[in-house]
Short mmCIF file of the C-alpha atoms (twelve columns), coordinates in Angstrom:
data_MODEL
# 
_entry.id   MODEL 
# 
loop_
_atom_site.group_PDB 
_atom_site.id 
_atom_site.type_symbol 
_atom_site.label_atom_id 
_atom_site.label_alt_id 
_atom_site.label_comp_id 
_atom_site.label_asym_id 
_atom_site.label_seq_id 
_atom_site.Cartn_x 
_atom_site.Cartn_y 
_atom_site.Cartn_z 
_atom_site.pdbx_PDB_model_num 
ATOM 1   C CA . MET A 1   -20.057 -2.100  2.356   1 
ATOM 2   C CA . ASP A 2   -18.154 -4.557  -0.227  1 
ATOM 3   C CA . LYS A 3   -15.723 -1.256  -0.940  1 
ATOM 4   C CA . ILE A 4   -15.414 -0.552  3.112   1 
ATOM 5   C CA . GLU A 5   -14.370 -4.204  3.253   1 
ATOM 6   C CA . ALA A 6   -11.969 -4.076  1.279   1 
ATOM 7   C CA . LEU A 7   -11.044 -0.885  3.122   1 
ATOM 8   C CA . LYS A 8   -10.229 -2.530  5.358   1 
ATOM 9   C CA . LYS A 9   -8.399  -5.720  4.509   1 
ATOM 10  C CA . LEU A 10  -6.103  -3.326  2.534   1 
ATOM 11  C CA . LEU A 11  -5.008  -1.708  5.590   1 
ATOM 12  C CA . ASN A 12  -4.743  -4.674  7.912   1 
ATOM 13  C CA . HIS A 13  -2.612  -5.651  4.970   1 
ATOM 14  C CA . LEU A 14  -0.525  -2.907  5.416   1 
ATOM 15  C CA . LYS A 15  -0.343  -2.685  9.116   1 
ATOM 16  C CA . ASN A 16  0.928   -6.143  8.990   1 
ATOM 17  C CA . TYR A 17  3.157   -6.207  7.008   1 
ATOM 18  C CA . ALA A 18  4.550   -2.579  7.388   1 
ATOM 19  C CA . LEU A 19  7.295   -3.028  10.188  1 
ATOM 20  C CA . ALA A 20  8.626   -6.090  8.131   1 
ATOM 21  C CA . THR A 21  9.244   -4.155  5.121   1 
ATOM 22  C CA . ILE A 22  10.557  -1.101  6.622   1 
ATOM 23  C CA . ALA A 23  13.319  -3.552  8.053   1 
ATOM 24  C CA . ILE A 24  13.528  -5.021  5.060   1 
ATOM 25  C CA . GLU A 25  14.223  -1.893  3.111   1 
ATOM 26  C CA . VAL A 26  16.343  -0.617  5.594   1 
ATOM 27  C CA . ILE A 27  19.148  -3.909  5.793   1 
ATOM 28  C CA . CYS A 28  18.631  -3.447  1.919   1 
ATOM 29  C CA . THR A 29  19.636  0.210   1.735   1 
ATOM 30  C CA . GLY A 30  22.406  -0.739  4.105   1 
ATOM 31  C CA . LEU A 31  23.636  -3.642  2.505   1 
ATOM 32  C CA . ILE A 32  23.366  -1.235  -0.977  1 
ATOM 33  C CA . GLY A 33  25.707  1.753   0.806   1 
ATOM 34  C CA . LEU A 34  28.064  -1.075  1.911   1 
ATOM 35  C CA . GLY A 35  28.786  -2.955  -1.169  1 
ATOM 36  C CA . ALA A 36  29.003  0.307   -2.866  1 
ATOM 37  C CA . SER A 37  32.106  1.081   -0.314  1 
ATOM 38  C CA . LYS A 38  33.348  -2.003  -0.871  1 
ATOM 39  C CA . VAL A 39  33.236  -2.534  -4.351  1 
ATOM 40  C CA . THR A 40  36.386  -2.961  -6.143  1 
ATOM 41  C CA . ASP A 41  35.491  -5.021  -9.063  1 
ATOM 42  C CA . PHE A 42  32.310  -5.571  -11.257 1 
ATOM 43  C CA . PHE A 43  31.462  -8.864  -10.806 1 
ATOM 44  C CA . SER A 44  32.879  -9.358  -6.831  1 
ATOM 45  C CA . ALA A 45  30.693  -10.544 -4.257  1 
ATOM 46  C CA . TRP A 46  30.186  -7.055  -3.165  1 
ATOM 47  C CA . SER A 47  29.107  -6.187  -6.242  1 
ATOM 48  C CA . LEU A 48  26.413  -9.103  -6.616  1 
ATOM 49  C CA . LEU A 49  25.008  -8.232  -3.036  1 
ATOM 50  C CA . MET A 50  24.916  -4.667  -3.957  1 
ATOM 51  C CA . ILE A 51  22.691  -5.960  -6.968  1 
ATOM 52  C CA . PHE A 52  20.640  -8.165  -5.016  1 
ATOM 53  C CA . SER A 53  19.800  -5.945  -2.524  1 
ATOM 54  C CA . SER A 54  18.611  -3.659  -5.310  1 
ATOM 55  C CA . ILE A 55  16.487  -5.924  -6.620  1 
ATOM 56  C CA . ILE A 56  14.555  -6.573  -3.555  1 
ATOM 57  C CA . LEU A 57  14.090  -2.823  -2.734  1 
ATOM 58  C CA . ILE A 58  13.016  -2.150  -6.166  1 
ATOM 59  C CA . VAL A 59  10.857  -4.992  -5.791  1 
ATOM 60  C CA . ILE A 60  9.645   -4.179  -2.345  1 
ATOM 61  C CA . LEU A 61  8.606   0.016   -3.254  1 
ATOM 62  C CA . SER A 62  6.741   -1.341  -6.769  1 
ATOM 63  C CA . TYR A 63  5.028   -3.601  -5.094  1 
ATOM 64  C CA . LYS A 64  4.131   -1.060  -2.219  1 
ATOM 65  C CA . TYR A 65  3.536   1.286   -4.707  1 
ATOM 66  C CA . TYR A 66  0.875   -0.687  -6.558  1 
ATOM 67  C CA . TYR A 67  -1.132  -0.732  -3.295  1 
ATOM 68  C CA . LEU A 68  -0.721  2.731   -2.276  1 
ATOM 69  C CA . LYS A 69  -1.355  4.458   -5.938  1 
ATOM 70  C CA . ASP A 70  -5.127  4.786   -5.868  1 
ATOM 71  C CA . PHE A 71  -5.635  4.462   -1.954  1 
ATOM 72  C CA . PRO A 72  -6.719  8.268   -1.039  1 
ATOM 73  C CA . SER A 73  -9.202  8.733   -3.963  1 
ATOM 74  C CA . THR A 74  -10.229 5.665   -3.421  1 
ATOM 75  C CA . LEU A 75  -11.038 5.663   0.120   1 
ATOM 76  C CA . ILE A 76  -12.830 9.028   -0.142  1 
ATOM 77  C CA . ASP A 77  -15.073 8.107   -3.292  1 
ATOM 78  C CA . SER A 78  -15.854 5.225   -1.197  1 
ATOM 79  C CA . ILE A 79  -16.939 6.338   1.543   1 
ATOM 80  C CA . LYS A 80  -18.545 9.276   -0.377  1 
ATOM 81  C CA . ASN A 81  -20.300 7.236   -2.300  1 
ATOM 82  C CA . ASP A 82  -22.181 5.158   1.095   1 
ATOM 83  C CA . PHE A 83  -23.005 8.107   2.455   1 
ATOM 84  C CA . GLN A 84  -25.188 8.981   -0.305  1 
ATOM 85  C CA . SER A 85  -26.555 6.073   -0.810  1 
ATOM 86  C CA . GLN A 86  -27.649 5.920   3.052   1 
ATOM 87  C CA . SER A 87  -28.815 9.950   2.600   1 
ATOM 88  C CA . LEU A 88  -30.792 8.260   -0.667  1 
ATOM 89  C CA . GLU A 89  -32.379 5.618   1.267   1 
ATOM 90  C CA . SER A 90  -33.219 7.511   4.120   1 
ATOM 91  C CA . ASP A 91  -34.707 10.173  2.277   1 
ATOM 92  C CA . PHE A 92  -36.962 7.577   -0.093  1 
ATOM 93  C CA . SER A 93  -37.972 6.154   3.210   1 
ATOM 94  C CA . ARG A 94  -39.270 9.128   4.910   1 
ATOM 95  C CA . ILE A 95  -41.270 10.086  1.501   1 
ATOM 96  C CA . SER A 96  -42.693 6.886   1.474   1 
ATOM 97  C CA . LEU A 97  -44.029 7.347   5.213   1 
ATOM 98  C CA . ILE A 98  -45.278 10.848  4.322   1 
ATOM 99  C CA . ASN A 99  -46.955 9.026   1.132   1 
ATOM 100 C CA . ASP A 100 -48.693 6.679   2.795   1 
# 
């Protein structure tokens, strides 16, 4: 059950921050596009804005990757193990009732 609680915590975390990260990604992507069309010199304000937006976007995407890289396999393994342990416990209790 510990794994299911951890999964619930992860899902709540993703749900709470999903809208905010999507909004930040859209803003960063728009700023990168705007900066790319306006850049004339390497050290202009537009190029610095584009670099800053790129760094923020990379941080957000790496953060999302870190939390989602093992999500499906971990979820499936956790649920499978819990069902197997519950099945074994019920089988054991049936066998002990029959033997008594």
